[in-house]
Backbone as numpy.savetxt, mean C-alpha at the origin, in Angstrom:
# Nx Ny Nz CAx CAy CAz Cx Cy Cz
-4.31 -6.56 19.37 -4.45 -7.19 18.06 -3.30 -8.16 17.78
-2.08 -7.72 18.12 -0.91 -8.55 17.85 -0.99 -9.87 18.61
-1.38 -9.79 19.88 -1.47 -11.01 20.69 -2.54 -11.95 20.15
-3.66 -11.41 19.69 -4.74 -12.24 19.15 -4.29 -12.97 17.89
-3.69 -12.24 16.96 -3.21 -12.85 15.72 -2.11 -13.87 16.02
-1.26 -13.55 16.97 -0.18 -14.46 17.35 -0.73 -15.76 17.91
-1.78 -15.66 18.72 -2.40 -16.86 19.30 -2.98 -17.74 18.21
-3.70 -17.13 17.27 -4.29 -17.89 16.16 -3.20 -18.61 15.36
-2.13 -17.90 15.10 -1.06 -18.48 14.28 -0.34 -19.59 15.03
-0.17 -19.43 16.33 0.47 -20.46 17.15 -0.35 -21.72 17.20
-1.66 -21.57 17.23 -2.55 -22.71 17.37 -2.88 -23.38 16.04
-2.42 -22.80 14.94 -2.76 -23.33 13.62 -1.95 -24.57 13.26
-0.82 -24.77 13.92 0.00 -25.95 13.64 0.50 -25.97 12.21
0.29 -27.09 11.50 0.78 -27.18 10.12 0.05 -26.24 9.15
-1.08 -25.71 9.59 -1.83 -24.78 8.74 -1.43 -23.32 8.97
-0.38 -23.12 9.78 0.07 -21.75 10.08 0.43 -20.96 8.82
1.16 -21.53 7.86 1.45 -20.76 6.64 0.20 -20.34 5.88
-0.79 -21.24 5.84 -2.05 -20.91 5.15 -2.77 -19.78 5.86
-2.78 -19.85 7.20 -3.44 -18.80 7.97 -2.69 -17.48 7.82
-1.37 -17.56 7.79 -0.53 -16.38 7.60 -0.86 -15.69 6.28
-0.99 -16.46 5.21 -1.38 -15.91 3.91 -2.79 -15.31 4.00
-3.66 -16.00 4.73 -5.02 -15.51 4.91 -5.08 -14.16 5.61
-4.11 -13.92 6.52 -4.06 -12.62 7.20 -3.85 -11.49 6.20
-3.04 -11.74 5.16 -2.82 -10.71 4.14 -4.10 -10.44 3.36
-4.88 -11.48 3.11 -6.17 -11.28 2.43 -7.11 -10.49 3.33
-7.02 -10.72 4.64 -7.86 -9.97 5.58 -7.51 -8.49 5.57
-6.21 -8.17 5.44 -5.82 -6.75 5.40 -6.34 -6.07 4.14
-6.53 -6.85 3.06 -7.09 -6.28 1.83 -8.55 -5.92 2.03
-9.27 -6.71 2.81 -10.68 -6.44 3.08 -10.86 -5.48 4.24
-9.90 -5.47 5.17 -9.94 -4.59 6.33 -8.65 -3.76 6.32
-8.61 -2.71 5.51 -7.35 -1.99 5.27 -6.73 -1.32 6.49
-7.47 -1.24 7.61 -6.91 -0.60 8.79 -5.91 -1.51 9.50
-5.84 -2.80 9.12 -4.84 -3.70 9.68 -3.54 -3.52 8.89
-2.46 -3.07 9.52 -1.22 -2.82 8.77 -0.53 -4.11 8.36
-0.16 -4.21 7.10 0.53 -5.41 6.62 1.91 -5.60 7.26
2.66 -4.53 7.62 3.93 -4.77 8.31 3.74 -5.52 9.63
2.61 -5.31 10.28 2.32 -6.05 11.50 2.20 -7.55 11.22
1.54 -7.88 10.10 1.37 -9.28 9.73 2.70 -9.93 9.41
3.52 -9.25 8.61 4.81 -9.83 8.23 5.76 -9.91 9.42
5.69 -8.95 10.34 6.50 -9.02 11.56 6.06 -10.21 12.41
4.76 -10.43 12.47 4.23 -11.59 13.19 4.73 -12.88 12.56
4.71 -12.95 11.24 5.22 -14.13 10.55 6.70 -14.35 10.81
7.47 -13.27 10.85 8.89 -13.40 11.13 9.17 -13.94 12.51
8.35 -13.55 13.49 8.57 -14.00 14.86 8.14 -15.45 15.08
7.15 -15.92 14.35 6.60 -17.26 14.59 7.03 -18.29 13.53
7.23 -17.85 12.30 7.58 -18.76 11.22 9.06 -18.72 10.87
9.71 -17.60 11.19 11.09 -17.40 10.77 11.16 -16.48 9.57
12.33 -15.90 9.34 12.48 -14.89 8.30 12.16 -15.45 6.91
12.78 -16.56 6.53 12.60 -17.11 5.18 11.15 -17.43 4.85
10.48 -18.27 5.69 9.06 -18.57 5.41 8.18 -17.33 5.46
8.49 -16.40 6.35 7.66 -15.18 6.45 7.74 -14.38 5.16
8.92 -14.30 4.57 9.08 -13.56 3.32 8.45 -14.34 2.16
8.75 -15.66 2.08 8.23 -16.47 0.97 6.72 -16.52 0.94
6.12 -16.91 2.06 4.65 -16.94 2.12 4.07 -15.52 2.09
4.85 -14.56 2.61 4.38 -13.18 2.62 4.24 -12.61 1.23
5.19 -12.93 0.33 5.10 -12.47 -1.05 3.82 -13.00 -1.69
3.52 -14.27 -1.44 2.29 -14.85 -1.98 1.06 -14.16 -1.39
1.06 -13.97 -0.08 -0.07 -13.30 0.56 -0.22 -11.87 0.13
0.92 -11.17 -0.01 0.89 -9.78 -0.43 0.35 -9.66 -1.86
0.76 -10.58 -2.72 0.28 -10.55 -4.10 -1.20 -10.84 -4.21
-1.66 -11.85 -3.47 -3.09 -12.17 -3.50 -3.92 -11.05 -2.88
-3.42 -10.48 -1.79 -4.14 -9.40 -1.13 -4.25 -8.16 -2.01
-3.14 -7.81 -2.68 -3.16 -6.65 -3.58 -4.12 -6.89 -4.74
-4.10 -8.10 -5.29 -5.00 -8.41 -6.41 -6.46 -8.32 -5.96
-6.74 -8.81 -4.75 -8.11 -8.76 -4.23 -8.55 -7.32 -4.00
-7.69 -6.52 -3.35 -8.05 -5.13 -3.05 -8.25 -4.32 -4.33
-7.36 -4.49 -5.30 -7.47 -3.75 -6.55 -8.72 -4.15 -7.34
-8.99 -5.45 -7.39 -10.14 -5.94 -8.15 -11.46 -5.46 -7.55
-11.59 -5.58 -6.24 -12.83 -5.14 -5.58 -13.01 -3.62 -5.73
-11.91 -2.89 -5.56 -12.00 -1.44 -5.67 -12.38 -1.01 -7.08
-11.79 -1.69 -8.09 -12.05 -1.32 -9.48 -13.50 -1.64 -9.88
-13.97 -2.83 -9.52 -15.28 -3.27 -10.01 -16.45 -2.87 -9.11
-16.16 -2.56 -7.85 -17.23 -2.15 -6.94 -17.15 -0.66 -6.60
-15.94 -0.17 -6.34 -15.79 1.21 -5.91 -15.78 2.22 -7.03
-15.05 1.93 -8.11 -14.93 2.90 -9.21 -16.28 3.23 -9.86
-17.16 2.27 -10.13 -18.46 2.64 -10.70 -19.25 3.60 -9.82
-19.13 3.42 -8.50 -19.84 4.32 -7.58 -19.26 5.73 -7.67
-17.92 5.82 -7.68 -17.25 7.11 -7.76 -17.63 7.84 -9.05
-17.61 7.11 -10.15 -17.94 7.73 -11.44 -19.40 8.17 -11.48
-20.27 7.38 -10.87 -21.69 7.76 -10.84 -21.89 9.02 -10.01
-21.12 9.17 -8.93 -21.27 10.33 -8.06 -20.68 11.60 -8.68
-19.51 11.48 -9.30 -18.80 12.67 -9.76 -18.80 12.83 -11.28
-19.07 11.73 -11.99 -18.99 11.78 -13.44 -17.62 11.36 -13.91
-17.57 10.67 -15.06 -16.31 10.13 -15.56 -15.30 11.23 -15.87
-15.74 12.30 -16.51 -14.82 13.38 -16.90 -14.25 14.08 -15.67
-15.09 14.36 -14.70 -14.63 15.03 -13.48 -13.60 14.18 -12.75
-13.87 12.86 -12.69 -12.93 11.97 -12.00 -11.60 11.89 -12.74
-11.65 11.86 -14.07 -10.40 11.85 -14.85 -9.62 13.16 -14.64
-10.34 14.27 -14.56 -9.68 15.56 -14.33 -9.00 15.58 -12.96
-9.64 15.00 -11.96 -9.04 14.93 -10.63 -7.80 14.06 -10.64
-7.85 12.93 -11.35 -6.67 12.07 -11.46 -5.52 12.82 -12.12
-5.86 13.58 -13.16 -4.84 14.35 -13.86 -4.27 15.44 -12.97
-5.14 16.10 -12.21 -4.71 17.18 -11.33 -3.77 16.67 -10.25
-4.10 15.53 -9.67 -3.29 14.97 -8.58 -2.05 14.24 -9.10
-1.96 14.07 -10.40 -0.80 13.42 -10.97 -0.71 11.94 -10.69
-1.87 11.26 -10.57 -1.87 9.84 -10.21 -2.27 8.96 -11.39
-1.95 9.42 -12.57 -2.22 8.61 -13.76 -0.95 7.93 -14.26
-0.09 7.55 -13.33 1.16 6.89 -13.66 1.43 5.78 -12.66
1.80 4.58 -13.10 2.13 3.50 -12.16 3.36 3.81 -11.32
4.26 4.65 -11.85 5.44 5.04 -11.08 5.04 5.91 -9.90
4.10 6.83 -10.15 3.60 7.67 -9.06 2.94 6.84 -7.99
2.12 5.88 -8.41 1.48 5.00 -7.44 2.50 4.14 -6.70
3.55 3.73 -7.40 4.60 2.97 -6.73 5.25 3.78 -5.62
5.46 5.08 -5.87 6.01 5.97 -4.85 5.06 6.09 -3.67
3.77 6.20 -3.97 2.77 6.28 -2.90 2.75 4.99 -2.08
2.78 3.84 -2.76 2.78 2.57 -2.06 3.99 2.43 -1.15
5.14 2.89 -1.63 6.37 2.74 -0.83 6.35 3.67 0.38
5.93 4.92 0.18 5.96 5.89 1.28 4.89 5.62 2.33
3.72 5.21 1.90 2.62 5.00 2.84 2.54 3.56 3.32
2.67 2.59 2.41 2.63 1.16 2.72 1.41 0.79 3.56
0.25 1.24 3.15 -1.00 0.86 3.79 -1.95 0.38 2.71
-2.84 -0.52 3.09 -3.75 -1.10 2.11 -4.79 -0.09 1.62
-5.00 0.98 2.39 -5.90 2.02 1.90 -5.38 2.61 0.60
-4.04 2.70 0.47 -3.45 3.23 -0.76 -3.73 2.31 -1.93
-3.68 1.00 -1.69 -3.97 0.03 -2.75 -5.43 0.12 -3.17
-6.30 0.25 -2.20 -7.73 0.40 -2.50 -7.96 1.68 -3.31
-7.30 2.76 -2.90 -7.45 4.03 -3.63 -6.94 3.91 -5.06
-5.86 3.15 -5.25 -5.30 2.97 -6.59 -6.29 2.26 -7.51
-7.06 1.35 -6.96 -8.05 0.63 -7.76 -9.13 1.52 -8.29
-9.32 2.69 -7.68 -10.33 3.64 -8.15 -9.87 4.41 -9.38
-8.57 4.35 -9.67 -8.03 5.08 -10.82 -8.34 4.33 -12.11
-7.96 4.95 -13.22 -8.24 4.35 -14.52 -7.08 3.56 -15.09
-5.99 3.40 -14.35 -4.83 2.66 -14.85 -5.12 1.16 -14.90
-4.47 0.44 -15.80 -4.65 -1.02 -15.85 -4.28 -1.67 -14.52
-5.08 -2.63 -14.11 -4.85 -3.26 -12.81 -3.50 -3.95 -12.74
-3.04 -4.55 -13.83 -1.78 -5.28 -13.78 -0.61 -4.33 -13.53
-0.69 -3.10 -14.04 0.36 -2.13 -13.77 0.37 -1.72 -12.30
-0.81 -1.51 -11.76 -0.91 -1.14 -10.35 -0.44 -2.29 -9.46
-0.76 -3.52 -9.85 -0.36 -4.69 -9.05 1.17 -4.82 -9.02
1.81 -4.66 -10.16 3.27 -4.75 -10.22 3.90 -3.63 -9.39
3.36 -2.42 -9.50 3.87 -1.29 -8.71 3.74 -1.57 -7.22
2.60 -2.12 -6.82 2.39 -2.41 -5.41 3.35 -3.47 -4.90
3.59 -4.50 -5.70 4.49 -5.58 -5.28 5.93 -5.09 -5.16
6.39 -4.34 -6.15 7.77 -3.85 -6.12 7.98 -2.86 -4.97
7.02 -1.96 -4.79 7.18 -0.91 -3.78 7.04 -1.44 -2.36
6.21 -2.47 -2.16 5.94 -2.93 -0.80 6.82 -4.10 -0.37
7.55 -4.70 -1.32 8.42 -5.83 -0.99 9.50 -5.46 0.03
10.17 -4.30 -0.10 11.18 -3.96 0.93 10.60 -3.89 2.33
9.38 -3.36 2.45 8.73 -3.31 3.76 8.45 -4.72 4.30
8.05 -5.62 3.43 7.78 -7.00 3.83 9.05 -7.65 4.37
10.15 -7.49 3.64 11.42 -8.09 4.05 11.89 -7.48 5.38
11.82 -6.15 5.49 12.29 -5.47 6.70 11.47 -5.85 7.93
10.15 -5.89 7.78 9.31 -6.21 8.93 9.41 -7.67 9.32
9.61 -8.58 8.35 9.82 -9.98 8.67 11.13 -10.17 9.43
12.17 -9.48 8.99 13.44 -9.53 9.71 13.29 -8.95 11.11
12.57 -7.85 11.23 12.34 -7.22 12.53 11.59 -8.18 13.45
10.59 -8.87 12.90 9.83 -9.81 13.72 10.67 -10.96 14.22
11.52 -11.52 13.35 12.36 -12.64 13.76 13.43 -12.19 14.76
13.92 -10.96 14.59 15.05 -10.50 15.40 14.63 -9.96 16.75
13.45 -9.34 16.82 13.11 -8.61 18.04 11.81 -9.03 18.71
10.82 -9.44 17.93 9.50 -9.68 18.53 9.44 -10.92 19.39
10.46 -11.77 19.34 10.45 -12.97 20.17 10.70 -12.66 21.64
11.14 -11.44 21.91 11.43 -11.04 23.28 10.50 -9.91 23.70
9.85 -10.08 24.85 8.94 -9.05 25.36 9.68 -7.79 25.78
10.99 -7.90 26.04 11.76 -6.74 26.50 11.85 -5.66 25.43
11.55 -6.03 24.18 11.64 -5.07 23.09 10.31 -4.38 22.81
9.29 -4.64 23.62 7.99 -4.03 23.39 8.03 -2.51 23.40
8.73 -1.85 24.37 8.81 -0.38 24.31 9.44 0.13 23.02
10.47 -0.58 22.52 11.11 -0.17 21.28 10.14 -0.30 20.12
9.36 -1.39 20.11 8.38 -1.61 19.06 7.35 -0.49 19.03
6.86 -0.12 20.22 5.86 0.94 20.29 6.45 2.27 19.84
7.71 2.52 20.21 8.37 3.75 19.80 8.54 3.81 18.29
8.99 2.70 17.69 9.17 2.64 16.25 7.84 2.80 15.53
6.79 2.15 16.05 5.46 2.25 15.44 4.95 3.68 15.49
5.12 4.34 16.64 4.67 5.72 16.75 5.42 6.65 15.82
6.74 6.46 15.73 7.55 7.26 14.82 7.13 7.03 13.37
6.83 5.78 13.03 6.43 5.45 11.67 5.12 6.13 11.30
4.18 6.16 12.24 2.88 6.79 11.97 3.05 8.29 11.74
3.89 8.93 12.57 4.14 10.37 12.41 4.83 10.64 11.07
5.82 9.79 10.73 6.55 9.96 9.48 5.63 9.79 8.27
4.73 8.79 8.33 3.79 8.58 7.23 2.90 9.79 7.03
2.46 10.40 8.13 1.59 11.57 8.03 2.34 12.73 7.38
3.59 12.94 7.77 4.38 14.02 7.19 4.66 13.77 5.71
4.98 12.52 5.37 5.25 12.17 3.98 4.01 12.30 3.12
2.86 11.97 3.70 1.61 12.07 2.94 1.35 13.52 2.54
1.56 14.46 3.45 1.34 15.86 3.13 2.36 16.35 2.10
3.62 15.97 2.29 4.66 16.40 1.35 4.42 15.81 -0.03
3.99 14.55 -0.07 3.74 13.91 -1.35 2.59 14.59 -2.08
1.56 14.96 -1.34 0.41 15.62 -1.98 0.83 16.97 -2.58
1.63 17.73 -1.82 2.10 19.02 -2.33 2.96 18.83 -3.57
3.80 17.80 -3.55 4.68 17.53 -4.69 3.87 17.18 -5.93
2.85 16.33 -5.77 2.05 15.91 -6.91 1.26 17.08 -7.49
0.71 17.91 -6.61 -0.07 19.06 -7.08 0.83 20.06 -7.80
2.02 20.34 -7.23 2.92 21.29 -7.87 3.45 20.76 -9.19
3.68 19.44 -9.26 4.16 18.86 -10.51 3.11 18.94 -11.60
1.85 18.69 -11.23 0.78 18.78 -12.21 0.57 20.22 -12.66
0.72 21.17 -11.73 0.57 22.58 -12.09 1.66 22.98 -13.08
2.87 22.47 -12.89 3.95 22.77 -13.82 3.65 22.18 -15.20
3.10 20.96 -15.23 2.73 20.35 -16.50 1.67 21.18 -17.22
0.70 21.65 -16.44 -0.36 22.48 -17.05 0.22 23.76 -17.63
1.16 24.38 -16.90 1.78 25.62 -17.39 2.58 25.35 -18.66
3.31 24.22 -18.68 4.08 23.87 -19.87 3.17 23.63 -21.07
2.02 22.98 -20.80 1.07 22.72 -21.87 0.49 23.99 -22.44
0.19 24.95 -21.55 -0.34 26.24 -22.02 0.70 26.99 -22.83
1.97 26.88 -22.41 3.04 27.56 -23.13 3.19 27.00 -24.54
3.11 25.67 -24.67 3.22 25.04 -25.98 2.07 25.45 -26.89
0.87 25.49 -26.32 -0.30 25.90 -27.11 -0.14 27.34 -27.57
0.34 28.20 -26.66 0.52 29.61 -27.00 1.54 29.78 -28.11
2.63 28.98 -28.06 3.65 29.06 -29.12 3.07 28.64 -30.46
2.20 27.63 -30.45 1.58 27.18 -31.69 0.72 28.28 -32.31
0.00 29.00 -31.45 -0.82 30.11 -31.96 0.05 31.24 -32.49
1.20 31.46 -31.81 2.10 32.53 -32.26 2.68 32.23 -33.63
2.93 30.93 -33.88 3.45 30.54 -35.18 2.39 30.73 -36.27
């Protein structure tokens, strides 16, 4: 995949920045393409500065596209399948009714599937968009720097594969830990709420 995208970007000439931004839109529609791969590619072919500058634009447009499509196409289907109240209860149970929580998810996972999932929630899209931009910007900068510094040399391919494999394992571990944290936090909130209600009855 990397070689294919690299070839397209090399052959784009003066339209390379436009194509680079277009790659971010493609990751919004095809969430299995990792955005760090795109920004690393931009860093290796465009340089660190342009990769970050155009990457911010591409990341913003891609997040807006993913959130909008998920909200207007995916959420109605989810609500029809499970019902509005049931879906709200699940959001409350998982503790994902906060843009800060989603920002943490975006930072730890940094995959477009998370952005698509966020669009299914009931939070305002602009809050989710800001959370996604703030949380994913460090990854954009780091991967663009990595691309400019290392991807220009084939000798670093084993290191790249090792880092990628480690990142995938780390994301999986963080995903499980994050889910446990959110569930336990919501359970604590529920217990606190029951305690307050009980005190009101006692009074």
